[in-house]
N, C-alpha and C positions, 0 to 999 in steps of 0.2 A: 649306455654303453654296456655291451654284453661282457661275459667273463672272459671268453677268449680274447677280446680285445685288450681287456685290462692286463692279462697275463702276457700278451705280446708287447705291450708297453712296458711292462715290468722287465721283460727280456731286453728290451732297448736299454732301459735304465742300467742294466748290469755292464753295459759296454763302457759306461763313463768311467767307473773306477778301473776296469780293465785296460783302458787306454793309457793309463798312468803307469802300468806296470812293466812294460817292456824295458824302458830305459832303467827304472828302478832295479829290475832284475839284473841287468847288464852291470850296473854299478856295484851290486852286492858281489857279483862273481869277480869282477876286476879288483875289488878291494879285499878279497879273501886272502888268507895267509899263504895259500899255494900259488898266488898270482903276484898282485903287487903290494899287497899288505897296507892299504891306505885307509885307516879307520873313518876318516871323515867321508869318504864315498859310501863306506858302509851305512853310516848314519843317514846319508841322503837316501839310500835305497829303502832303509827300514822306516823312514819317515811315511813312506807309502804303506808298507805292509803292516805297520803297527797302528794305523789309522784308517783301516779299511771301513770301519762302521761309519765314519764321518764321510768318506768318499761315496759310500753306498747311499747315504741320506741325500747327499746332493745330487747323485745320479737319479734316484726316484723323483726328485723334484724336477729334474730336466725332463724326465718322461711324462709327468703328470700335470705340472703347473701350467696354466692357460696364460701364457703371456709370450710375446716375441723376446723381450728383454728379461731374462730369468735371473738377473743378478740379486734383486731383492728376495726373490723366492729362495735362491740358494742361501743367502744370509738367514732366512727363516729356518731352513733345514739344519744349518750349523748350530743355531741357538736351541733347536729342537733336541738334536742328539747330545749336545753338551748338558742340557737340563736333565735328560734321562740318565745319562752317565752319572751325574753328581747325585741324583735322587736314588738311584739303585745302590750306590755306594754307602749311603746313609742307612738304607733299609736292610741291606744284606751285601756285604763286600764280596761274598762268594759267588754272587750272580754274575754271569758272563753271557750276554746276549749276542756277542759277536756281530756279524753282518746283519742278523735278524733285527738287532736294535737299531741299525742304520736303516733298514727297510721300513720298520715301524715308524721311526721318526721322520723319514722322508715322506711317508704316506700321510702322517698327521700334518706335516708342514705344507705339503700340496693341498690338503683339504682346507687347512687354516687360510692359506694364501688365497686360493680360489674363491673362498666364501667371503673373505672380509677385505680384499684388496681395494674395493671401491667404498669402503665403509666412510661415511660423512660423519663429522663431529661438530659441536658448537665452535663458533669462531675463535674462543679463547684456547681451544684444544686442537685447532686445525693443523698444527705441526705434526700431530700424531695420527692423522686421518690418512685415508687412501692406502698405499703400499706399505706405510710404516705401522699401520694398526695390527696387521698380523704378527708383527714382532713381539708385540705385547701378549696378544692372545695366545701365541703358541707356548709362551713360558708357562701360562696357567693350565693350558691343556696338557703340556708335558709333566707337570707336577702331578696331575691325576693318572697320567699314563705310567709314571714311574711307581706310584702307589699300587696300581693295578698289577703291573707286572712284577713288582716286588713280592706279591702273594702267589701269582699264578706261573711265573716262570721257573722257579725251583723244580716242580715236578715235570714241566715240559723240558727243562734242561736235562733231568735225569733221563727222560725218555729219549731225547736226542743222543745222549751218550750211549745209551744202550743200543739204539738204532745204528750209530756209527761203529760201535764194537762189533755188532752182528755183521754189518757189511764188510768190515775188515777181516773178521773171522771167516767169512765165506771163502777167502782166499781167492784162487784163481776164478771161481764162479762169479764172486762179487765184482772183481775188476772186469770180467767179460760182460757182465750184466750192464755196468756202467758205460762201457764203451759202445755196446750195442744201442742203449738208449741214447746216447750222445749223438750217434749218426741218425737214428730213426726219427728223433724229434726235430730235426733241422728243417724239415718242410713246413712245420708249424711255427717255427722260430722259438720254440720252447726249450731247446737244449742249453740256453744260457741259464735257466732256472736251476737244472739239476747240476750244471757245471759248477754254479757258484757255491754250493754247498760242498761238493768234493774239493774244489780248488781252495776255498778260503775258510771252511769251517771244519772239515773232517779231522778229528783228533786234535791233539795238543803237544807242544814241545817247548821245554824251557832250556835256553842255552846257558853257558857258563856264567855269563853276565846277569842272569836272572830274568832276561827278556823272554816273554811268552808269545808263541806263534801258533796260529791255528790254520789248518788246511794244508793240502798236499804241496801247493806251490810255495807259500812262505816257509814251510817246515823243511822242504828240500833245500831251498837256497840258503837256509841258515843252519845247515848241517845236521838235521835229524837223519840218523841213520836207518829209520823206518819209513821214510817218505819217498815217493816216486814210483811205487809199484802201480798206482792207478794212472800214471802218466806215460809210462815207458812205451805202451803199445801205440801210442799215437805216433811216435817216431816211424814205426814200421808202416803205418797207413799213409801218413802225409809224404814221407820221402820215398817210399817204394810203392805202396799199393795203389794210389791215385795215379802216378806216372804209368802203371801197368794198365790201368783203365784207359788212360789216353792213348796208349799204343794200341790197345784192342780196338777202340772206336776209330782210330785212323786206319787201321789195317782192314776193318770191315767196311769201310767207306766205299761207295761206288767210285770207280776209276775216275770219272769226270769230276768228282767232288774232292779228290784226295789232296790236292794242292791247298785248297781252302781249309780243309779239315786239319791239315798238318799244321798250319800256321796257329789255328785255335787251340788244337790239343797240345802242341809243342809248347805254347806259352802258358797253357794251364798246368802242364807238367812241371815245368820250371818254377811257376809261381808257388805250387804246392810244395815243392822240394826246398825252395829257398825262404819261403815266408809263411807256410803252413796255411795258406788261404786256399781252400778247395771248392768253395761253393760255385765259382764259374764253371767248373768241370762238372760238379754233382748235379747242377740245374740243367745241364744239357740232356740227361736222360731221367731225371728224377720223376718227372711226370709223363714223359713220352714212353718211357719203358720202366715201370715202377718195380718190375720183378727184378731188374738190376739193382735197384736201390735197396730192396730187401736183402739181396745177396751181399751187397756192399756192407750193410749194417751187421749181417751176421759175420762177415769176414772180419770186421773191426772188433766184435766181441771176441772172435777166435784169437786175434792178435794179442788182445789183452790177457787172455788166459795162457797163451804160449809164453809171452814175456814174464809173466808172474811165475809160471812153472820153471822157467830157466833162472829165475832169480834175478832178473834184470830190473835194476832200480834206477830210473833215469827221470829227471824233471825238467822243467822249462819255466821261463818267465813270461812268454807270451805265447808260444806255439811250438809244436814239435817239428822244428825246421833244421836246416843245416846250421843256421846261426846259433840256436840253442844247443844244438848237438855239440857244436865246437866249444861253446862256453862251459857247458855242464859237464863235459866228458870227465874231467878230473876228479869230481865229486859224485859220479855215477858209480853204480856197481854192476859188473859185468857189461858195461856199456858197449863194448866192442861186438857183443853178440847181436846187437841191433842190425849190423850189417848183414851177416848170413841169414838171419831170420827175415829181414827186410828183402833180400834177394828172392828167397823162397816165396814170399808173399807177392812179390812183383810178378813171378810166373803163375802163381795160383790165380791172381786176378786177370792176368792177360789170357790164359787159356780158357779160364771159366767164362769170361764175358765174351771172348771171341766165339766160343761154342754156342752160348745162350743167344747171342745176337743173330748168328746165322741160323741156328735151329728154328728159333721162333720168328724169324724175319722181322726183327724189331726195327722200328724206325729211329735209330740213333742218328747222331749228327753225321751227315753225309749219305744217309740211306732214307732221309725223308722224302715224302711226295713233293712234286714241284709246287711252289707256292702260287697261288692266284692273288693278284693285287687289286685292291679296290680302285675306283676311278680316281680317288683324291691322291693316290700314291704317285708322287712325281719321280722322274728319272734319277734325281739326286738322291731321293730317299732310298731308292733300291740299292744304291752304292754304299749307304750308310751302314757301318757295323761297329763292332766293339773297338775296332783298331782307330776309329776316327778320333780326332783331337777338336772337332767342331762341337763342342759341348753346348754351346749357346743354341745352335740349331736343333741339337737332339733334346734339350731341356724344353725349347719352345714347342716342338711337335708333341711331346709327351704331355706337356700341359694342355695344349689344344685337345688331345685324345682323352684326357681326364675331365673334359668339360669346362675348361678354363679356370681362371683363378678363383672365381666366384663360387666354384663347386668344391674347392679344397678346403677341408676342415683342419687338417693337420698333415704335415709332411716332415720327414726326417730321414736319415740314412744310417745304416749300420756299416759293417766292413764292406760288404759287397751289394747290398740292396737299398733301393729308394723305397721307403714305406710311406704310403699315402692313404688318408682316410677322407673320403668325398662325402658331400651332403646327399647327392642323388645319384644313385647307381646307373640310371637309365641314361645318363649323360656320357657314360665312359665307353670308349670304343676299344676294347682289348685287342682287336685284330690290328688296328692302326698302331698301337703300341708295340706289338710284336714286329710289325714290318719296319720299325725303326732300326732293327738289328740288335736289340738287346737279347741277353741269353734266355730269358724267360719271364713270364708273368704268373704271379700266384694270387689267386683270389681267395683270401682268407675268410672273408664274409661278404655280405652284399656291399658293404661300403668300405671295406679295407683290402688294399691291393699291395703286393710287394713286387717291384720290378727289379729283376736281377741284372745288374750291369757289370759287376766285377770291380776290381781295384779303382777304376776311374769314377766310382760313384761319388766320391767327395767333390771332384771337380763339377760333375753334373749337378750335384745338389747345390753348389755355390750359384751356378747360372740360374737354376730353378728358384732358388730364393730370391735373386734379383728380379726375376719375372713377377713373383708373388708381391714383391715390395713396391713395384712400379704403380704409380697412381694412374 
């Protein structure tokens, strides 16, 4: 497995702890003194944010453990991170590996599980064989890992602290660089890696109760008056910039296609505004008109610089959407300025995209050349689009186009994408996949593909898994 594929899987792993955060963040806000002041809800929310290393360890195992039922692998990860925590506490109580400790523990647990899950033992010890054997091995492995990191982590920790301080001291430039990279790395699926450091490890805050929180998101939600500068610009992009893109693509579409584009772009704009999910829109031009995506990334960086310069400090639990804007407004700083800045960026996006699309004759949605269909494409398939609720049919056609279940090495989904690794690339028919009506297909490597579906991907993945499990 190549490095890019491993990093892709690591990015997938980041989604596991992230999926636990929206409700945790909402509970923290509802329990705050300025709202309902219910401490037990605060405890529930902080149960997530104070144990991110454990959640990341489990997430890495879900990404790398080779098993359909990953329950025992997840238990291996929990033992791994707990052993590391206790070992480091004995060696040096000042060591704090944060989510990196979770990633290391999850990696070691995955290796241990994959290596020893089928281990055979003498009959008298057979109870400890098979999937139980990694539980014992990982305890010994993690003792050695704890000793190793007990010596090498202090200088690494000092280096990371200097790096974080440098990034923060860069001010507007640092925030702009982060947001630029956040957008630019999405095509490769690597944005989760850089996000995780900023969101969950950047800087440290201790509240009045003595609890320590790391990262922009936990610190903002728990009242750190210095957190939120790296996050505020996302509200400008998600709530205003992406809708501006949608309007530009709709207005520049050919007249005959406007009604179709209106539905897709209207839904995309609403989804971005309400839920922070932007990829269904971004993938409509990411590869067909890459110059637009570069402009989008630059504007995202510019938004971060503007919000920082204006002193806007605003955070979120899951994403920069209307929901988080409403919940976080009371603890934000200069939060109301998001609206005029957002309106300005809406028009900046709209006029820039409209001009570039027309000037360069870009083939954005509604301006593409007429499709030519293969002989295998049926009339029913021609009508299949993102709006369909026939997920079984869609999953079946995609599986056929990927070479059948015998050609599938691994398959999983993130928020908007079905990610598939195949055994033989020559069995994959990319054109037939595109003809099912999905938003796009990304060929990450010869055997790794990402099929952009949108928020319905979870339903499609469910049907896809049923087909894979059929005997």
